[in-house]
C-alpha positions as CSV (number, residue, x, y, z in Angstrom):
1,X,60.6,124.0,25.4
2,X,62.8,126.8,27.0
3,X,62.6,127.8,30.2
4,X,61.1,130.1,32.2
5,X,61.8,133.5,32.5
6,X,62.1,134.9,35.9
7,X,62.4,138.6,35.8
8,X,62.1,141.4,38.7
9,X,58.7,143.6,37.9
10,X,61.2,146.3,36.1
11,X,62.0,143.1,33.2
12,X,65.2,142.9,34.8
13,X,66.4,138.6,34.9
14,X,67.0,137.3,38.4
15,X,71.0,136.1,38.0
16,X,70.6,134.1,40.8
17,X,67.5,131.9,38.9
18,X,69.8,131.8,35.9
19,X,72.6,130.8,37.6
20,X,70.8,127.9,39.2
21,X,68.9,127.0,36.1
22,X,72.5,126.8,34.5
23,X,73.2,124.1,37.6
24,X,70.4,122.2,36.3
25,X,71.1,121.7,32.7
26,X,74.9,121.1,33.7
27,X,73.6,118.2,35.7
28,X,71.8,116.7,32.8
29,X,68.1,117.9,33.9
30,X,65.7,118.5,31.0
31,X,64.2,121.6,29.5
32,X,61.0,120.2,30.9
33,X,62.3,120.0,34.4
34,X,64.3,123.3,33.8
35,X,60.9,124.9,33.4
36,X,59.0,123.1,36.1
37,X,61.3,124.4,38.7
38,X,60.9,127.7,37.1
39,X,57.5,128.1,38.1
40,X,57.9,127.4,41.5
41,X,60.8,129.9,42.0
42,X,58.4,132.3,40.1
43,X,55.9,132.0,42.5
44,X,58.3,132.3,45.5
45,X,59.7,135.2,44.2
46,X,56.5,137.1,43.5
47,X,55.3,136.4,47.3
48,X,58.9,138.3,48.0
49,X,58.2,140.8,45.8
50,X,54.7,141.6,47.5
51,X,56.1,141.5,51.5
52,X,59.4,143.4,50.6
53,X,62.0,141.2,51.1
54,X,64.8,140.0,49.0
55,X,65.3,136.4,48.2
56,X,68.7,135.9,50.2
57,X,67.3,138.0,53.1
58,X,63.8,135.3,53.5
59,X,64.2,133.5,56.5
60,X,62.3,130.7,58.2
61,X,59.4,133.2,58.8
62,X,58.6,133.8,55.2
63,X,59.4,130.3,54.1
64,X,56.5,129.3,56.9
65,X,54.3,132.1,55.7
66,X,54.5,131.1,51.7
67,X,53.6,127.5,52.2
68,X,50.6,128.5,54.1
69,X,49.6,131.0,52.0
70,X,49.6,128.0,49.0
71,X,47.7,125.9,51.3
72,X,44.8,128.9,52.1
73,X,45.2,130.5,48.6
74,X,43.5,130.3,45.2
75,X,44.9,128.5,42.8
76,X,45.9,130.1,39.7
77,X,42.9,131.2,37.1
78,X,41.6,128.6,35.4
79,X,42.8,125.6,37.6
80,X,39.3,125.1,39.1
81,X,38.4,128.3,40.8
82,X,38.6,129.3,44.1
83,X,40.8,126.2,45.2
84,X,44.0,126.1,47.0
85,X,46.9,124.7,45.7
86,X,47.3,121.0,45.5
87,X,49.1,119.0,47.7
88,X,51.2,117.5,44.9
89,X,52.3,121.3,44.0
90,X,52.9,122.3,47.4
91,X,55.2,119.3,47.7
92,X,57.1,120.3,44.9
93,X,57.6,123.6,45.9
94,X,58.8,123.0,49.2
95,X,61.5,120.5,47.4
96,X,62.6,123.0,44.7
97,X,63.3,126.1,47.1
98,X,64.8,124.2,49.5
99,X,67.3,122.7,46.5
100,X,67.8,126.2,45.5
101,X,69.1,127.7,48.4
102,X,71.4,124.8,49.0
103,X,72.6,125.8,46.0
104,X,73.1,128.6,46.7
105,X,74.8,128.0,50.0
106,X,77.1,125.9,48.7
107,X,78.3,128.2,46.1
108,X,78.2,130.9,48.9
109,X,75.9,133.1,46.9
110,X,73.2,132.8,49.5
111,X,72.2,132.9,53.3
112,X,73.8,130.6,55.4
113,X,70.8,129.1,56.5
114,X,68.2,128.0,54.2
115,X,64.4,129.2,55.2
116,X,63.5,126.1,53.4
117,X,64.9,123.5,56.4
118,X,64.6,119.7,56.7
119,X,62.4,118.3,59.5
120,X,64.7,116.5,62.1
121,X,62.4,115.4,64.5
122,X,61.8,111.8,65.3
123,X,65.2,111.3,63.3
124,X,67.8,112.8,65.5
125,X,70.4,113.1,62.3
126,X,71.0,111.5,59.0
127,X,68.2,109.8,57.2
128,X,68.0,105.8,57.2
129,X,71.0,106.0,59.4
130,X,69.9,102.7,61.1
131,X,68.2,100.8,58.3
132,X,67.8,97.7,58.4
133,X,69.0,96.1,54.7
134,X,66.7,93.5,54.4
135,X,63.5,96.0,54.8
136,X,62.4,98.5,52.1
137,X,63.2,101.9,52.5
138,X,60.7,104.3,53.8
139,X,60.2,107.5,52.6
140,X,60.1,110.3,55.0
141,X,59.2,114.0,55.0
142,X,62.6,115.4,55.2
143,X,61.1,119.2,54.2
144,X,59.8,121.0,57.7
145,X,57.1,122.4,55.4
146,X,56.2,119.8,53.5
147,X,53.1,118.5,53.5
148,X,51.9,114.9,54.2
149,X,51.2,113.3,51.1
150,X,48.7,110.5,50.8
151,X,49.5,108.3,47.7
152,X,46.2,108.1,45.7
153,X,45.0,105.7,43.5
154,X,46.2,105.7,40.1
155,X,42.7,106.7,38.2
156,X,41.5,104.3,35.8
157,X,38.7,105.0,32.5
158,X,36.3,102.1,32.4
159,X,35.7,100.5,29.6
160,X,32.3,101.9,29.0
161,X,33.4,105.3,29.6
162,X,36.1,104.9,27.5
163,X,34.7,103.9,24.5
164,X,32.0,106.6,25.1
165,X,34.5,109.3,24.5
166,X,36.4,107.6,21.8
167,X,33.8,107.2,19.9
168,X,33.3,111.4,20.4
169,X,37.1,112.1,19.5
170,X,37.1,114.8,16.3
171,X,39.1,113.6,14.0
172,X,41.9,110.6,13.0
173,X,44.6,112.7,14.5
174,X,42.9,112.2,17.9
175,X,41.9,108.7,17.7
176,X,45.6,107.8,16.8
177,X,46.8,109.9,19.9
178,X,44.5,108.1,22.4
179,X,45.0,105.0,20.7
180,X,48.5,104.8,21.4
181,X,47.9,106.4,25.5
182,X,45.7,103.9,25.6
183,X,48.4,100.9,24.3
184,X,51.7,102.1,25.0
185,X,50.9,104.1,28.6
186,X,53.6,106.8,27.1
187,X,53.5,110.2,29.2
188,X,51.7,112.9,26.7
189,X,54.7,114.5,27.1
190,X,56.2,111.6,25.3
191,X,54.3,110.3,23.0
192,X,53.8,114.3,21.3
193,X,57.7,114.9,20.5
194,X,58.0,111.6,18.6
195,X,59.6,112.1,15.5
196,X,58.5,110.3,11.9
197,X,61.5,108.1,11.9
198,X,59.9,106.8,15.1
199,X,57.0,105.4,13.8
200,X,57.5,101.7,12.9
201,X,54.1,99.9,11.5
202,X,55.3,96.5,10.2
203,X,56.9,96.1,13.5
204,X,54.2,97.8,15.5
205,X,56.6,100.2,17.7
206,X,56.8,103.3,18.4
207,X,59.7,105.2,19.4
208,X,59.8,107.6,22.8
209,X,62.2,109.5,24.3
210,X,61.6,108.9,28.2
211,X,61.4,111.8,30.2
212,X,63.7,111.0,32.8
213,X,66.4,109.0,31.5
214,X,66.1,110.7,28.4
215,X,66.6,107.6,26.3
216,X,65.1,106.4,23.6
217,X,63.0,103.2,24.2
218,X,61.0,101.3,21.5
219,X,56.8,100.7,22.8
220,X,54.9,98.1,21.6
221,X,51.2,99.6,19.8
222,X,48.0,98.4,18.9
223,X,47.0,97.9,15.8
224,X,44.3,99.8,15.8
225,X,46.4,103.0,17.0
226,X,48.7,102.3,13.4
227,X,45.5,102.3,11.6
228,X,44.1,105.7,12.7
229,X,47.8,106.9,12.1
230,X,48.2,106.2,8.7
231,X,44.3,107.9,7.7
232,X,45.3,110.8,9.9
233,X,49.1,110.8,7.6
234,X,46.6,110.5,4.4
235,X,45.0,113.0,5.2
236,X,47.8,115.4,6.0
237,X,49.9,114.7,3.1
238,X,51.6,117.2,1.2
239,X,50.5,119.5,3.8
240,X,53.0,119.2,6.7
241,X,56.8,118.8,6.1
242,X,58.4,115.1,5.9
243,X,61.4,114.2,7.2
244,X,63.3,111.7,9.9
245,X,63.8,114.5,12.1
246,X,59.9,116.2,11.7
247,X,57.5,115.9,14.3
248,X,54.8,113.5,13.8
249,X,51.9,115.3,15.0
250,X,50.9,118.4,14.1
251,X,47.6,121.1,14.3
252,X,44.9,120.5,11.8
253,X,44.6,124.5,10.6
254,X,46.7,126.4,8.6
255,X,49.4,127.8,10.1
256,X,50.3,124.3,10.5
257,X,53.1,123.9,13.9
258,X,53.8,121.1,15.5
259,X,51.2,120.2,18.2
260,X,51.4,121.3,22.3
261,X,50.6,118.9,25.2
262,X,48.4,122.5,26.3
263,X,46.7,122.0,22.3
264,X,46.0,118.1,23.2
265,X,44.9,118.6,26.5
266,X,42.4,121.2,25.7
267,X,41.1,119.0,22.8
268,X,40.8,115.9,25.4
269,X,38.7,118.4,28.5
270,X,36.4,119.4,25.3
271,X,35.4,116.1,24.1
272,X,34.8,115.1,28.4
273,X,32.7,117.9,28.2
274,X,30.6,116.4,25.4
275,X,30.6,112.9,26.7
276,X,29.7,113.6,30.5
277,X,33.3,112.2,31.9
278,X,35.7,114.0,33.8
279,X,38.7,111.5,32.9
280,X,42.0,113.3,32.3
281,X,44.7,112.6,30.0
282,X,46.9,111.7,31.8
283,X,44.5,109.0,33.2
284,X,45.3,107.0,29.9
285,X,48.4,106.0,30.7
286,X,47.4,105.0,34.2
287,X,43.8,103.0,32.2
288,X,47.0,101.1,29.7
289,X,48.9,100.3,33.1
290,X,46.0,99.0,34.7
291,X,45.1,97.1,31.5
292,X,48.6,95.4,31.4
293,X,48.6,94.9,35.0
294,X,45.3,92.4,35.1
295,X,46.8,90.5,32.0
296,X,48.1,87.3,34.0
297,X,50.1,86.3,31.3
298,X,51.8,89.7,31.0
299,X,54.6,89.6,34.2
300,X,54.7,92.6,36.1
301,X,58.5,93.3,35.0
302,X,57.1,93.3,31.3
303,X,54.7,96.5,32.8
304,X,57.3,98.2,34.7
305,X,59.7,97.8,31.2
306,X,56.8,99.4,29.0
307,X,56.1,102.0,31.4
308,X,59.7,103.4,32.1
309,X,59.5,103.1,35.9
310,X,62.6,103.3,37.7
311,X,61.2,100.6,40.6
312,X,59.0,97.6,40.4
313,X,57.0,99.4,43.7
314,X,55.8,101.8,41.4
315,X,54.7,99.6,39.3
316,X,52.9,97.9,41.9
317,X,50.3,100.5,42.4
318,X,48.5,98.9,39.5
319,X,47.8,95.6,41.1
320,X,45.5,97.9,42.8
321,X,41.7,96.5,42.8
322,X,39.4,99.1,41.2
323,X,37.0,100.9,42.7
324,X,34.2,99.5,40.0
325,X,35.8,95.6,39.7
326,X,35.4,95.7,43.7
327,X,31.8,97.0,43.7
328,X,31.1,94.5,41.3
329,X,32.9,91.7,42.6
330,X,31.0,92.5,46.3
331,X,27.8,92.6,44.6
332,X,28.5,89.5,42.5
333,X,29.1,87.5,46.0
334,X,25.8,89.1,47.6
335,X,23.8,87.6,45.0
336,X,24.9,84.4,45.0
337,X,24.9,83.9,48.9
338,X,21.3,85.5,48.6
339,X,20.7,82.6,45.9
340,X,22.5,79.3,48.0
341,X,20.0,80.6,51.2
342,X,17.1,80.6,49.0
343,X,17.9,77.3,47.3
344,X,18.6,75.7,51.0
345,X,15.8,77.2,52.2
346,X,17.4,78.0,55.5
347,X,14.8,78.9,58.4
348,X,15.4,82.3,59.6
349,X,16.9,83.3,62.8
350,X,14.7,83.4,66.0
351,X,12.3,86.5,65.6
352,X,12.1,87.3,61.6
353,X,9.5,87.1,59.8
354,X,9.8,84.6,56.5
355,X,7.8,86.9,54.2
356,X,9.6,90.5,55.9
357,X,13.2,88.3,54.7
358,X,11.7,87.6,51.4
359,X,10.6,91.5,50.9
360,X,14.0,92.8,52.2
361,X,16.2,90.7,49.5
362,X,14.1,90.1,46.8
363,X,13.0,86.7,47.0
364,X,9.8,85.3,45.5
365,X,7.8,83.5,47.5
366,X,7.3,79.2,47.0
């Protein structure tokens, strides 16, 4: 996957962006990361072109107006229609643009003052300058225009919804994909880049390349996933290229091409529409994580390894009780309390009529 070609309205590439991309690639960043950075830079440069300000003449005023514009404007077409950019997009954009101007300031090709400054209020200097080593580090709002992020609870797909979605998947390829996603916890892009040599049915392992470290890692998968995969491979026998370095996943119609994230994402959206659910493709990773974390026989450090988390604290968020589980347990608790009250024949408090309480709590009169 190549980087996003950021160009001026006339078609000439922006040299400042190309230099920044070269620095990112030299530092070991992946093409996926560079493409993500490019989308943020393209959005910023288009804003500057609209207000007729050169990128190296931008000030804090333009940065402030841009961040405010992201918070109130409509997102791109197909993103939900008429809704502002999400907080996560705005946070990522602020970080990328601050890094972009830091790079050009350091190499002497940009403004001396970063238009996306740090927020030093309440800190008075260097981050964690007086940090107690016995306490965990706290995430700080380092960017002045960085919006506050409320960390959401990862979204898990309830078993009933997952079964409904799986039953509506249109092909063995899609069943294999979903079965691998929900049993390995791999990221969508990681699973789609698996090669044909990365599958070991005998050991029930599939090898993915991790998004961050770019290292190959074997992940255990369910037996069902390999069954669906084999059925898919038999269907495609002689239709797709074979080879150890060839992609594992292909489109099902001619001309056969390696399967892309956007194609899988669209497939999953259609299935959700048919099932009347609203699960996302990334929610399959959360569902796998919750299932593993809730297993008392599986240490949390094992879950951390399988998910590829650098910090155990990231994995611990999957110990947060799921909403549907909390509701079920509270309702069971209330039913048990009502049952005990009925069995013990506890007299009501003064002023309450017993027959009224029987109606309220659906108790039968004896």
